[in-house]
N, C-alpha and C positions, 0 to 999 in steps of 0.2 A: 287690318290691325296686326302689328307684330306681337307674337306670343312671347311673354316674359318668362324667364326661368323662375323657379320657386324662390330662389334667394332674392331676385329682383322684386318679386311681388311682396315678399315679407319686408324688404327694405322700404318700399313705397308705403306699405301699410303702417310701418312704424313712424315714417315721416308724417303721414296723414294724422295719426293719433297724437303726435306730439304737438300739433297746432290746434288751437281751438277753432270752433266752427265759424266765428266771425273774422278770424285772421287778425284781430286787433289785440294789442297788448293790454293787460289789465293793470300793469304797473304804471306809476306816475313817472314822468320823464324828468330827468335832471341832467345838467351838464356834468362832465366827468369830474370837474373840480368840486362840485357840490356833493356828488356821490362819495368822493374821497373824504370830504369833511364829515359826512354822516358816518362812514365806516370808521374813520380815525377816532371819532368821539366815543366809540364803543357802544353806541345806542343799538337797541334791538329793533329800531325802526327801519333798518336797512331793507327788511323784507317788503316794505311798502313800495320800494323803488326797483325791485328786481323780480322779473317774471321767471321763476325757477323752472317752469315747464319748458322754457327755451334754453336753459342752461346746457352747455356742452363741455365735455372734457376732451380737449384736443389730444389726438393720438390714442384715445381710449374708446373711439366709436366702435360699435358692434357690427360685425359682418358675419352673417349666418353662413355656415358651410355644411355640406353633407359629406360624411365619410362612411365608407362601408368597412366593417370589421368582420373577421371570421367569428363564428359563434363561440368557439372555445376561448378566444381572446376576450370577447365580451363577458363571458362567465367569469374569467379571471379578474377583469376590471371591476365587475359588479361585486365580487367577493372582497376585493381589497378596499373598494369604496365603502362597503358596508362595515368592514373591520375598523376603518378610521373615522367612520361616521359622516361621510359626505355623499353627495349624489354622484352618479356616473359622470355627468358633465363636469362637475367641480373636480373630480379626480383626474379626468383627462386634462383639464386646464392646468391643474397643479403639476402633473408630471411633465407636460410640455414646457411649462415655464421653468421648472427645475432643470430640465435637460438643456434648454436654450441658455440659461444663466451660466452653466458649466462650460459652454463652448464660446 
C-alpha cells in the first residue's frame, strides 16, 4: 500500500466526512426547471430540495499546506494577529491575499 502524505490523508478525511454513511442524498429530487420555480417564488422550502452537505464553492476548495517559519517570524505574526484580533492562520491568509491583490 502506498503511503499518503499528510495533506493527502487530510483531504481524503474531509471527503469522507462530507458524505453521509449511506451515500444517499436526503434531499428530494427535482428537475432543474422545477427547482428554478421554487427558488424564484422566494419560498423558504428550497432547503427541502438541496443537500447542503454536498454544496461546493468552485474555486474555493480548501487545500491544506504545511509551511515552516522561523520562530522570530512566528512571534511577530502572532503579535500582529493578536493586535488586530484574528488567529495566526487568519492573519497569514489576510496578508497573502492583500499581497496577491496588489500584484
